N, C-alpha and C positions, 0 to 999 in steps of 0.2 A: 254709088253715091253714099256718103256717110255723113250723117247729121248728128249733132250732139247739143244738148242744152235743155234745161228745164222748161223754157218757154216754147219749145217745139212740141206742142201738145198733139197727140195722135189725131184728134178730130180735125186739126188744122192742116197737118202734114199729109195724112193718108190720101186725101183726094188729089193731091198734087203729084203723087209719085207715078213714074212711068210704069212700074210693075209693083202694085201693092202687095203681091204675094211675097215680096222680098223684104217687107217691113218687119223690123224686130224692135220691140220696146224692151229695154233692159231696166228693170226696177229692183232696188234692193228689198230684201225681205225685212220684216220688222225686227227679227232677231239680229240680222246683220247690222242694221242701223243702230240698234241699242248697244251692241257690242263695240262697233267700230267708231261711232261718233264719240263715245266715252273716251276713246284713246287719242282724239285729235288734240294736238299740242295747243291750239289756239282756243279750245273750248272754254277753258277757265277765264281767259281774258275777255271773251265775248259775254260771259255771264257775270263778270265781276261787279258790274254796276247794278245788278238786280238785287232787290231786297231779299229774295229767296231764290238763290241760284239753282237749288235742286228742283224746285217747282217750275222754274223757268225752263230748265233742261227737259223736264217731263212734258211741258207744253210744246216745246220745240220738237220733241220726238213724236208726239201725237200729231202735230201738223205735218211733219215730213212723212210719217207712216200713212196718214190720210191722203197726202198728195200722191204717194206711190200707188195706193189703192185706186185713186182716180185715174192715173195713167193706165193702169191695168184694165180698168173698166172701159176706158175710151178705146184702147187698142182692141179689146175683145169685141166691142160694138162695131168698130170699123171693119174688122175681119168679117163679122157676121153680115154686114151690109154690102160686102163686096160681091157684085154680080159676076165679075170676071175671074174670081179666084177659083 
């Protein structure tokens, strides 16, 4: 079974898996996000209507880096609570 998507939070998906030991959460590192989001062709278009595009980009990265951290935290908590693992 392969699932993908930001809405598939570990704390929601983990209890439904037939074999939780096979669950893998893939999250980008902060350095990866900062390097590669900067290169996205559509980034400037998304930020063009912001009064301060640089600050908006920084906030975007803070949010996404925080979200990646939350996914990592949830996955670690789910693994720790798995009785059958």
